[in-house]
CHARMM-style PDB file with segment names, atoms N, HN, CA, C and O in Angstrom:
ATOM      1  N   MET     1      79.227  85.936  96.107  1.00  0.00      PROA
ATOM      2  CA  MET     1      80.452  86.108  96.898  1.00  0.00      PROA
ATOM      3  C   MET     1      80.180  85.829  98.374  1.00  0.00      PROA
ATOM      4  O   MET     1      79.183  86.286  98.933  1.00  0.00      PROA
ATOM      5  N   ARG     2      81.044  85.106  98.966  1.00  0.00      PROA
ATOM      6  HN  ARG     2      81.854  84.735  98.512  1.00  0.00      PROA
ATOM      7  CA  ARG     2      80.861  84.746 100.464  1.00  0.00      PROA
ATOM      8  C   ARG     2      81.300  85.870 101.312  1.00  0.00      PROA
ATOM      9  O   ARG     2      82.353  86.447 101.041  1.00  0.00      PROA
ATOM     10  N   ASN     3      80.563  86.233 102.334  1.00  0.00      PROA
ATOM     11  HN  ASN     3      79.707  85.765 102.554  1.00  0.00      PROA
ATOM     12  CA  ASN     3      80.889  87.253 103.281  1.00  0.00      PROA
ATOM     13  C   ASN     3      81.759  86.715 104.341  1.00  0.00      PROA
ATOM     14  O   ASN     3      81.334  85.865 105.123  1.00  0.00      PROA
ATOM     15  N   THR     4      82.998  87.190 104.401  1.00  0.00      PROA
ATOM     16  HN  THR     4      83.344  87.881 103.766  1.00  0.00      PROA
ATOM     17  CA  THR     4      83.986  86.625 105.382  1.00  0.00      PROA
ATOM     18  C   THR     4      84.006  87.440 106.635  1.00  0.00      PROA
ATOM     19  O   THR     4      84.673  87.063 107.598  1.00  0.00      PROA
ATOM     20  N   GLY     5      83.263  88.607 106.665  1.00  0.00      PROA
ATOM     21  HN  GLY     5      82.722  88.914 105.883  1.00  0.00      PROA
ATOM     22  CA  GLY     5      83.311  89.484 107.822  1.00  0.00      PROA
ATOM     23  C   GLY     5      84.552  90.411 107.828  1.00  0.00      PROA
ATOM     24  O   GLY     5      84.796  91.128 108.799  1.00  0.00      PROA
ATOM     25  N   GLU     6      85.310  90.379 106.747  1.00  0.00      PROA
ATOM     26  HN  GLU     6      85.112  89.797 105.959  1.00  0.00      PROA
ATOM     27  CA  GLU     6      86.446  91.200 106.740  1.00  0.00      PROA
ATOM     28  C   GLU     6      86.102  92.667 106.333  1.00  0.00      PROA
ATOM     29  O   GLU     6      85.258  92.894 105.466  1.00  0.00      PROA
ATOM     30  N   LEU     7      86.758  93.625 106.965  1.00  0.00      PROA
ATOM     31  HN  LEU     7      87.443  93.440 107.669  1.00  0.00      PROA
ATOM     32  CA  LEU     7      86.571  94.984 106.599  1.00  0.00      PROA
ATOM     33  C   LEU     7      87.360  95.251 105.320  1.00  0.00      PROA
ATOM     34  O   LEU     7      88.549  94.944 105.237  1.00  0.00      PROA
ATOM     35  N   LEU     8      86.676  95.834 104.313  1.00  0.00      PROA
ATOM     36  HN  LEU     8      85.710  96.084 104.380  1.00  0.00      PROA
ATOM     37  CA  LEU     8      87.295  96.143 103.079  1.00  0.00      PROA
ATOM     38  C   LEU     8      87.313  97.658 102.947  1.00  0.00      PROA
ATOM     39  O   LEU     8      86.354  98.334 103.319  1.00  0.00      PROA
ATOM     40  N   MET     9      88.371  98.166 102.434  1.00  0.00      PROA
ATOM     41  HN  MET     9      89.150  97.617 102.131  1.00  0.00      PROA
ATOM     42  CA  MET     9      88.643  99.612 102.205  1.00  0.00      PROA
ATOM     43  C   MET     9      88.715  99.991 100.769  1.00  0.00      PROA
ATOM     44  O   MET     9      89.257  99.232  99.965  1.00  0.00      PROA
ATOM     45  N   LYS    10      88.192 101.138 100.403  1.00  0.00      PROA
ATOM     46  HN  LYS    10      87.752 101.754 101.056  1.00  0.00      PROA
ATOM     47  CA  LYS    10      88.252 101.739  99.079  1.00  0.00      PROA
ATOM     48  C   LYS    10      89.744 102.284  98.912  1.00  0.00      PROA
ATOM     49  O   LYS    10      90.398 102.621  99.899  1.00  0.00      PROA
ATOM     50  N   PRO    11      90.237 102.351  97.639  1.00  0.00      PROA
ATOM     51  CA  PRO    11      91.570 102.918  97.423  1.00  0.00      PROA
ATOM     52  C   PRO    11      91.829 104.263  98.018  1.00  0.00      PROA
ATOM     53  O   PRO    11      92.932 104.507  98.506  1.00  0.00      PROA
ATOM     54  N   ASP    12      90.839 105.177  98.003  1.00  0.00      PROA
ATOM     55  HN  ASP    12      89.943 104.978  97.607  1.00  0.00      PROA
ATOM     56  CA  ASP    12      91.087 106.508  98.481  1.00  0.00      PROA
ATOM     57  C   ASP    12      91.216 106.460  99.978  1.00  0.00      PROA
ATOM     58  O   ASP    12      91.951 107.282 100.526  1.00  0.00      PROA
ATOM     59  N   GLU    13      90.547 105.544 100.702  1.00  0.00      PROA
ATOM     60  HN  GLU    13      89.950 104.877 100.257  1.00  0.00      PROA
ATOM     61  CA  GLU    13      90.634 105.460 102.109  1.00  0.00      PROA
ATOM     62  C   GLU    13      91.967 104.916 102.561  1.00  0.00      PROA
ATOM     63  O   GLU    13      92.469 105.281 103.624  1.00  0.00      PROA
ATOM     64  N   VAL    14      92.581 103.984 101.702  1.00  0.00      PROA
ATOM     65  HN  VAL    14      92.173 103.687 100.838  1.00  0.00      PROA
ATOM     66  CA  VAL    14      93.821 103.465 101.988  1.00  0.00      PROA
ATOM     67  C   VAL    14      94.904 104.467 101.821  1.00  0.00      PROA
ATOM     68  O   VAL    14      95.848 104.512 102.610  1.00  0.00      PROA
ATOM     69  N   CYS    15      94.783 105.306 100.766  1.00  0.00      PROA
ATOM     70  HN  CYS    15      94.017 105.270 100.125  1.00  0.00      PROA
ATOM     71  CA  CYS    15      95.709 106.411 100.460  1.00  0.00      PROA
ATOM     72  C   CYS    15      95.784 107.379 101.612  1.00  0.00      PROA
ATOM     73  O   CYS    15      96.875 107.786 102.011  1.00  0.00      PROA
ATOM     74  N   ARG    16      94.617 107.763 102.166  1.00  0.00      PROA
ATOM     75  HN  ARG    16      93.731 107.432 101.841  1.00  0.00      PROA
ATOM     76  CA  ARG    16      94.559 108.720 103.316  1.00  0.00      PROA
ATOM     77  C   ARG    16      95.168 108.072 104.516  1.00  0.00      PROA
ATOM     78  O   ARG    16      95.923 108.738 105.224  1.00  0.00      PROA
ATOM     79  N   LEU    17      94.900 106.816 104.806  1.00  0.00      PROA
ATOM     80  HN  LEU    17      94.286 106.275 104.231  1.00  0.00      PROA
ATOM     81  CA  LEU    17      95.443 106.179 105.972  1.00  0.00      PROA
ATOM     82  C   LEU    17      96.926 105.995 105.919  1.00  0.00      PROA
ATOM     83  O   LEU    17      97.602 106.146 106.937  1.00  0.00      PROA
ATOM     84  N   LEU    18      97.462 105.672 104.756  1.00  0.00      PROA
ATOM     85  HN  LEU    18      96.913 105.550 103.929  1.00  0.00      PROA
ATOM     86  CA  LEU    18      98.925 105.415 104.584  1.00  0.00      PROA
ATOM     87  C   LEU    18      99.629 106.680 104.257  1.00  0.00      PROA
ATOM     88  O   LEU    18     100.857 106.689 104.347  1.00  0.00      PROA
ATOM     89  N   GLY    19      98.959 107.809 103.867  1.00  0.00      PROA
ATOM     90  HN  GLY    19      97.962 107.802 103.793  1.00  0.00      PROA
ATOM     91  CA  GLY    19      99.543 109.056 103.479  1.00  0.00      PROA
ATOM     92  C   GLY    19     100.350 108.905 102.186  1.00  0.00      PROA
ATOM     93  O   GLY    19     101.472 109.395 102.059  1.00  0.00      PROA
ATOM     94  N   ILE    20      99.733 108.212 101.242  1.00  0.00      PROA
ATOM     95  HN  ILE    20      98.821 107.814 101.345  1.00  0.00      PROA
ATOM     96  CA  ILE    20     100.436 108.024  99.931  1.00  0.00      PROA
ATOM     97  C   ILE    20      99.466 108.432  98.797  1.00  0.00      PROA
ATOM     98  O   ILE    20      98.274 108.669  98.993  1.00  0.00      PROA
ATOM     99  N   SER    21     100.059 108.490  97.637  1.00  0.00      PROA
ATOM    100  HN  SER    21     101.028 108.298  97.478  1.00  0.00      PROA
ATOM    101  CA  SER    21      99.185 108.831  96.456  1.00  0.00      PROA
ATOM    102  C   SER    21      98.600 107.610  95.838  1.00  0.00      PROA
ATOM    103  O   SER    21      99.018 106.484  96.106  1.00  0.00      PROA
ATOM    104  N   LYS    22      97.575 107.858  94.963  1.00  0.00      PROA
ATOM    105  HN  LYS    22      97.235 108.773  94.745  1.00  0.00      PROA
ATOM    106  CA  LYS    22      96.987 106.683  94.325  1.00  0.00      PROA
ATOM    107  C   LYS    22      97.956 106.018  93.441  1.00  0.00      PROA
ATOM    108  O   LYS    22      97.857 104.808  93.235  1.00  0.00      PROA
ATOM    109  N   LYS    23      98.948 106.772  92.870  1.00  0.00      PROA
ATOM    110  HN  LYS    23      99.029 107.754  93.038  1.00  0.00      PROA
ATOM    111  CA  LYS    23      99.958 106.157  92.010  1.00  0.00      PROA
ATOM    112  C   LYS    23     100.812 105.143  92.805  1.00  0.00      PROA
ATOM    113  O   LYS    23     101.123 104.051  92.329  1.00  0.00      PROA
ATOM    114  N   THR    24     101.164 105.544  94.004  1.00  0.00      PROA
ATOM    115  HN  THR    24     100.911 106.431  94.390  1.00  0.00      PROA
ATOM    116  CA  THR    24     101.983 104.760  94.866  1.00  0.00      PROA
ATOM    117  C   THR    24     101.189 103.551  95.303  1.00  0.00      PROA
ATOM    118  O   THR    24     101.758 102.462  95.369  1.00  0.00      PROA
ATOM    119  N   LEU    25      99.913 103.673  95.605  1.00  0.00      PROA
ATOM    120  HN  LEU    25      99.451 104.558  95.552  1.00  0.00      PROA
ATOM    121  CA  LEU    25      99.046 102.564  95.992  1.00  0.00      PROA
ATOM    122  C   LEU    25      98.999 101.510  94.847  1.00  0.00      PROA
ATOM    123  O   LEU    25      99.083 100.303  95.075  1.00  0.00      PROA
ATOM    124  N   LEU    26      98.862 102.033  93.618  1.00  0.00      PROA
ATOM    125  HN  LEU    26      98.794 103.014  93.432  1.00  0.00      PROA
ATOM    126  CA  LEU    26      98.828 101.116  92.487  1.00  0.00      PROA
ATOM    127  C   LEU    26     100.222 100.394  92.293  1.00  0.00      PROA
ATOM    128  O   LEU    26     100.256  99.224  91.910  1.00  0.00      PROA
ATOM    129  N   LYS    27     101.255 101.039  92.538  1.00  0.00      PROA
ATOM    130  HN  LYS    27     101.228 101.989  92.850  1.00  0.00      PROA
ATOM    131  CA  LYS    27     102.583 100.473  92.511  1.00  0.00      PROA
ATOM    132  C   LYS    27     102.688  99.297  93.578  1.00  0.00      PROA
ATOM    133  O   LYS    27     103.185  98.213  93.271  1.00  0.00      PROA
ATOM    134  N   TYR    28     102.206  99.563  94.817  1.00  0.00      PROA
ATOM    135  HN  TYR    28     101.803 100.443  95.067  1.00  0.00      PROA
ATOM    136  CA  TYR    28     102.208  98.507  95.849  1.00  0.00      PROA
ATOM    137  C   TYR    28     101.341  97.369  95.404  1.00  0.00      PROA
ATOM    138  O   TYR    28     101.680  96.207  95.628  1.00  0.00      PROA
ATOM    139  N   LYS    29     100.188  97.684  94.757  1.00  0.00      PROA
ATOM    140  HN  LYS    29      99.913  98.628  94.575  1.00  0.00      PROA
ATOM    141  CA  LYS    29      99.306  96.617  94.305  1.00  0.00      PROA
ATOM    142  C   LYS    29     100.019  95.720  93.255  1.00  0.00      PROA
ATOM    143  O   LYS    29     100.050  94.494  93.364  1.00  0.00      PROA
ATOM    144  N   ASN    30     100.585  96.402  92.240  1.00  0.00      PROA
ATOM    145  HN  ASN    30     100.560  97.397  92.152  1.00  0.00      PROA
ATOM    146  CA  ASN    30     101.267  95.726  91.147  1.00  0.00      PROA
ATOM    147  C   ASN    30     102.495  94.949  91.626  1.00  0.00      PROA
ATOM    148  O   ASN    30     102.801  93.895  91.067  1.00  0.00      PROA
ATOM    149  N   GLU    31     103.191  95.430  92.627  1.00  0.00      PROA
ATOM    150  HN  GLU    31     102.943  96.286  93.081  1.00  0.00      PROA
ATOM    151  CA  GLU    31     104.422  94.716  93.162  1.00  0.00      PROA
ATOM    152  C   GLU    31     104.027  93.634  94.136  1.00  0.00      PROA
ATOM    153  O   GLU    31     104.893  92.894  94.602  1.00  0.00      PROA
ATOM    154  N   GLY    32     102.722  93.509  94.472  1.00  0.00      PROA
ATOM    155  HN  GLY    32     102.019  94.110  94.093  1.00  0.00      PROA
ATOM    156  CA  GLY    32     102.316  92.489  95.390  1.00  0.00      PROA
ATOM    157  C   GLY    32     102.505  92.888  96.867  1.00  0.00      PROA
ATOM    158  O   GLY    32     102.266  92.056  97.743  1.00  0.00      PROA
ATOM    159  N   LYS    33     102.907  94.081  97.164  1.00  0.00      PROA
ATOM    160  HN  LYS    33     103.101  94.757  96.453  1.00  0.00      PROA
ATOM    161  CA  LYS    33     103.114  94.551  98.531  1.00  0.00      PROA
ATOM    162  C   LYS    33     101.808  94.662  99.355  1.00  0.00      PROA
ATOM    163  O   LYS    33     101.780  94.612 100.584  1.00  0.00      PROA
ATOM    164  N   LEU    34     100.740  94.815  98.560  1.00  0.00      PROA
ATOM    165  HN  LEU    34     100.763  94.856  97.561  1.00  0.00      PROA
ATOM    166  CA  LEU    34      99.460  95.012  99.216  1.00  0.00      PROA
ATOM    167  C   LEU    34      98.426  94.357  98.309  1.00  0.00      PROA
ATOM    168  O   LEU    34      98.127  94.817  97.207  1.00  0.00      PROA
ATOM    169  N   GLY    35      97.886  93.231  98.850  1.00  0.00      PROA
ATOM    170  HN  GLY    35      98.128  92.857  99.745  1.00  0.00      PROA
ATOM    171  CA  GLY    35      96.924  92.463  98.009  1.00  0.00      PROA
ATOM    172  C   GLY    35      95.580  93.114  97.918  1.00  0.00      PROA
ATOM    173  O   GLY    35      95.261  94.009  98.701  1.00  0.00      PROA
ATOM    174  N   VAL    36      94.801  92.685  96.987  1.00  0.00      PROA
ATOM    175  HN  VAL    36      95.060  91.959  96.351  1.00  0.00      PROA
ATOM    176  CA  VAL    36      93.463  93.260  96.737  1.00  0.00      PROA
ATOM    177  C   VAL    36      92.394  92.138  96.691  1.00  0.00      PROA
ATOM    178  O   VAL    36      92.673  90.959  96.478  1.00  0.00      PROA
ATOM    179  N   VAL    37      91.195  92.593  96.901  1.00  0.00      PROA
ATOM    180  HN  VAL    37      90.968  93.552  97.074  1.00  0.00      PROA
ATOM    181  CA  VAL    37      89.969  91.735  96.746  1.00  0.00      PROA
ATOM    182  C   VAL    37      89.220  92.288  95.559  1.00  0.00      PROA
ATOM    183  O   VAL    37      88.798  93.444  95.558  1.00  0.00      PROA
ATOM    184  N   MET    38      89.054  91.434  94.524  1.00  0.00      PROA
ATOM    185  HN  MET    38      89.397  90.495  94.526  1.00  0.00      PROA
ATOM    186  CA  MET    38      88.335  91.891  93.373  1.00  0.00      PROA
ATOM    187  C   MET    38      86.849  91.776  93.630  1.00  0.00      PROA
ATOM    188  O   MET    38      86.334  90.727  94.018  1.00  0.00      PROA
ATOM    189  N   ILE    39      86.198  92.857  93.407  1.00  0.00      PROA
ATOM    190  HN  ILE    39      86.616  93.709  93.092  1.00  0.00      PROA
ATOM    191  CA  ILE    39      84.679  92.885  93.556  1.00  0.00      PROA
ATOM    192  C   ILE    39      84.051  92.565  92.206  1.00  0.00      PROA
ATOM    193  O   ILE    39      83.094  91.795  92.130  1.00  0.00      PROA
ATOM    194  N   ASN    40      84.576  93.139  91.167  1.00  0.00      PROA
ATOM    195  HN  ASN    40      85.354  93.764  91.229  1.00  0.00      PROA
ATOM    196  CA  ASN    40      84.267  92.821  89.763  1.00  0.00      PROA
ATOM    197  C   ASN    40      85.432  93.190  88.893  1.00  0.00      PROA
ATOM    198  O   ASN    40      86.482  93.552  89.423  1.00  0.00      PROA
ATOM    199  N   ALA    41      85.307  93.119  87.550  1.00  0.00      PROA
ATOM    200  HN  ALA    41      84.454  92.825  87.120  1.00  0.00      PROA
ATOM    201  CA  ALA    41      86.449  93.347  86.710  1.00  0.00      PROA
ATOM    202  C   ALA    41      87.125  94.782  86.835  1.00  0.00      PROA
ATOM    203  O   ALA    41      88.287  94.946  86.465  1.00  0.00      PROA
ATOM    204  N   ARG    42      86.368  95.806  87.364  1.00  0.00      PROA
ATOM    205  HN  ARG    42      85.424  95.673  87.664  1.00  0.00      PROA
ATOM    206  CA  ARG    42      86.916  97.067  87.421  1.00  0.00      PROA
ATOM    207  C   ARG    42      86.966  97.618  88.885  1.00  0.00      PROA
ATOM    208  O   ARG    42      87.414  98.736  89.141  1.00  0.00      PROA
ATOM    209  N   THR    43      86.522  96.839  89.739  1.00  0.00      PROA
ATOM    210  HN  THR    43      86.158  95.931  89.532  1.00  0.00      PROA
ATOM    211  CA  THR    43      86.396  97.314  91.221  1.00  0.00      PROA
ATOM    212  C   THR    43      87.217  96.379  92.161  1.00  0.00      PROA
ATOM    213  O   THR    43      87.054  95.160  92.116  1.00  0.00      PROA
ATOM    214  N   PHE    44      88.065  96.944  92.978  1.00  0.00      PROA
ATOM    215  HN  PHE    44      88.197  97.935  93.015  1.00  0.00      PROA
ATOM    216  CA  PHE    44      88.783  96.165  93.930  1.00  0.00      PROA
ATOM    217  C   PHE    44      88.815  96.946  95.186  1.00  0.00      PROA
ATOM    218  O   PHE    44      88.662  98.168  95.202  1.00  0.00      PROA
ATOM    219  N   ARG    45      89.035  96.154  96.336  1.00  0.00      PROA
ATOM    220  HN  ARG    45      89.160  95.161  96.323  1.00  0.00      PROA
ATOM    221  CA  ARG    45      89.172  96.776  97.696  1.00  0.00      PROA
ATOM    222  C   ARG    45      90.329  96.156  98.325  1.00  0.00      PROA
ATOM    223  O   ARG    45      90.839  95.121  97.896  1.00  0.00      PROA
ATOM    224  N   TYR    46      90.751  96.813  99.371  1.00  0.00      PROA
ATOM    225  HN  TYR    46      90.338  97.654  99.719  1.00  0.00      PROA
ATOM    226  CA  TYR    46      91.865  96.330 100.142  1.00  0.00      PROA
ATOM    227  C   TYR    46      91.415  95.914 101.509  1.00  0.00      PROA
ATOM    228  O   TYR    46      90.538  96.553 102.090  1.00  0.00      PROA
ATOM    229  N   LYS    47      92.023  94.796 102.074  1.00  0.00      PROA
ATOM    230  HN  LYS    47      92.735  94.276 101.601  1.00  0.00      PROA
ATOM    231  CA  LYS    47      91.681  94.322 103.336  1.00  0.00      PROA
ATOM    232  C   LYS    47      92.217  95.201 104.435  1.00  0.00      PROA
ATOM    233  O   LYS    47      93.412  95.493 104.433  1.00  0.00      PROA
ATOM    234  N   TYR    48      91.435  95.623 105.338  1.00  0.00      PROA
ATOM    235  HN  TYR    48      90.464  95.386 105.340  1.00  0.00      PROA
ATOM    236  CA  TYR    48      91.858  96.502 106.433  1.00  0.00      PROA
ATOM    237  C   TYR    48      93.114  95.901 107.173  1.00  0.00      PROA
ATOM    238  O   TYR    48      94.086  96.578 107.508  1.00  0.00      PROA
ATOM    239  N   GLN    49      92.976  94.558 107.384  1.00  0.00      PROA
ATOM    240  HN  GLN    49      92.187  94.008 107.112  1.00  0.00      PROA
ATOM    241  CA  GLN    49      94.073  93.941 108.175  1.00  0.00      PROA
ATOM    242  C   GLN    49      95.321  94.002 107.407  1.00  0.00      PROA
ATOM    243  O   GLN    49      96.360  94.251 108.018  1.00  0.00      PROA
ATOM    244  N   ASP    50      95.342  93.802 106.115  1.00  0.00      PROA
ATOM    245  HN  ASP    50      94.498  93.601 105.619  1.00  0.00      PROA
ATOM    246  CA  ASP    50      96.578  93.944 105.323  1.00  0.00      PROA
ATOM    247  C   ASP    50      97.128  95.359 105.346  1.00  0.00      PROA
ATOM    248  O   ASP    50      98.345  95.535 105.404  1.00  0.00      PROA
ATOM    249  N   VAL    51      96.292  96.350 105.304  1.00  0.00      PROA
ATOM    250  HN  VAL    51      95.303  96.206 105.258  1.00  0.00      PROA
ATOM    251  CA  VAL    51      96.770  97.722 105.358  1.00  0.00      PROA
ATOM    252  C   VAL    51      97.387  97.991 106.827  1.00  0.00      PROA
ATOM    253  O   VAL    51      98.437  98.613 106.987  1.00  0.00      PROA
ATOM    254  N   GLN    52      96.690  97.505 107.777  1.00  0.00      PROA
ATOM    255  HN  GLN    52      95.837  97.000 107.647  1.00  0.00      PROA
ATOM    256  CA  GLN    52      97.253  97.725 109.178  1.00  0.00      PROA
ATOM    257  C   GLN    52      98.568  96.977 109.361  1.00  0.00      PROA
ATOM    258  O   GLN    52      99.473  97.448 110.049  1.00  0.00      PROA
ATOM    259  N   SER    53      98.664  95.789 108.726  1.00  0.00      PROA
ATOM    260  HN  SER    53      97.928  95.407 108.167  1.00  0.00      PROA
ATOM    261  CA  SER    53      99.954  95.131 108.875  1.00  0.00      PROA
ATOM    262  C   SER    53     101.102  95.857 108.207  1.00  0.00      PROA
ATOM    263  O   SER    53     102.250  95.769 108.641  1.00  0.00      PROA
ATOM    264  N   MET    54     100.766  96.601 107.105  1.00  0.00      PROA
ATOM    265  HN  MET    54      99.833  96.673 106.752  1.00  0.00      PROA
ATOM    266  CA  MET    54     101.797  97.388 106.383  1.00  0.00      PROA
ATOM    267  C   MET    54     102.206  98.552 107.337  1.00  0.00      PROA
ATOM    268  O   MET    54     103.385  98.888 107.448  1.00  0.00      PROA
ATOM    269  N   ILE    55     101.245  99.124 107.987  1.00  0.00      PROA
ATOM    270  HN  ILE    55     100.287  98.850 107.897  1.00  0.00      PROA
ATOM    271  CA  ILE    55     101.489 100.241 108.933  1.00  0.00      PROA
ATOM    272  C   ILE    55     102.386  99.740 110.075  1.00  0.00      PROA
ATOM    273  O   ILE    55     103.373 100.388 110.421  1.00  0.00      PROA
ATOM    274  N   ASP    56     102.038  98.584 110.656  1.00  0.00      PROA
ATOM    275  HN  ASP    56     101.236  98.057 110.374  1.00  0.00      PROA
ATOM    276  CA  ASP    56     102.786  98.010 111.690  1.00  0.00      PROA
ATOM    277  C   ASP    56     104.190  97.695 111.357  1.00  0.00      PROA
ATOM    278  O   ASP    56     105.101  97.943 112.146  1.00  0.00      PROA
ATOM    279  N   ASP    57     104.392  97.113 110.121  1.00  0.00      PROA
ATOM    280  HN  ASP    57     103.651  96.911 109.480  1.00  0.00      PROA
ATOM    281  CA  ASP    57     105.712  96.778 109.658  1.00  0.00      PROA
ATOM    282  C   ASP    57     106.540  98.081 109.488  1.00  0.00      PROA
ATOM    283  O   ASP    57     107.716  98.111 109.850  1.00  0.00      PROA
ATOM    284  N   SER    58     105.944  99.124 108.954  1.00  0.00      PROA
ATOM    285  HN  SER    58     104.988  99.100 108.660  1.00  0.00      PROA
ATOM    286  CA  SER    58     106.661 100.390 108.785  1.00  0.00      PROA
ATOM    287  C   SER    58     107.059 100.930 110.065  1.00  0.00      PROA
ATOM    288  O   SER    58     108.192 101.396 110.181  1.00  0.00      PROA
ATOM    289  N   GLU    59     106.218 100.919 111.085  1.00  0.00      PROA
ATOM    290  HN  GLU    59     105.297 100.541 110.991  1.00  0.00      PROA
ATOM    291  CA  GLU    59     106.557 101.410 112.394  1.00  0.00      PROA
ATOM    292  C   GLU    59     107.694 100.624 113.043  1.00  0.00      PROA
ATOM    293  O   GLU    59     108.574 101.186 113.695  1.00  0.00      PROA
ATOM    294  N   ARG    60     107.644  99.274 112.840  1.00  0.00      PROA
ATOM    295  HN  ARG    60     106.929  98.818 112.311  1.00  0.00      PROA
ATOM    296  CA  ARG    60     108.773  98.527 113.422  1.00  0.00      PROA
ATOM    297  C   ARG    60     110.106  98.881 112.795  1.00  0.00      PROA
ATOM    298  O   ARG    60     111.114  98.987 113.494  1.00  0.00      PROA
ATOM    299  N   ARG    61     110.123  99.070 111.441  1.00  0.00      PROA
ATOM    300  HN  ARG    61     109.304  98.984 110.873  1.00  0.00      PROA
ATOM    301  CA  ARG    61     111.324  99.420 110.817  1.00  0.00      PROA
ATOM    302  C   ARG    61     111.854 100.783 111.185  1.00  0.00      PROA
ATOM    303  O   ARG    61     113.060 101.028 111.151  1.00  0.00      PROA
ATOM    304  N   ALA    62     110.894 101.711 111.553  1.00  0.00      PROA
ATOM    305  HN  ALA    62     109.915 101.512 111.580  1.00  0.00      PROA
ATOM    306  CA  ALA    62     111.267 103.067 111.915  1.00  0.00      PROA
ATOM    307  C   ALA    62     111.851 103.145 113.361  1.00  0.00      PROA
ATOM    308  O   ALA    62     112.530 104.100 113.738  1.00  0.00      PROA
ATOM    309  N   ALA    63     111.542 102.081 114.139  1.00  0.00      PROA
ATOM    310  HN  ALA    63     110.990 101.304 113.833  1.00  0.00      PROA
ATOM    311  CA  ALA    63     111.867 102.168 115.604  1.00  0.00      PROA
ATOM    312  C   ALA    63     113.254 101.696 115.792  1.00  0.00      PROA
ATOM    313  OT1 ALA    63     113.751 101.674 116.918  1.00  0.00      PROA
TER     314      ALA     63
END
């Protein structure tokens, strides 16, 4: 796998940052709201930039 220098986050880290449950995170993943990077068949990570974009979008809608 090529190292792109992107920061990858574990699911529990994303849940803490977004303040959501693992069930909600899985829903976001399944709906395509938050993409994943597959490490292997059972392991995936989230791109920090994608998570930050979701936070930024949420803050813009709330303002």
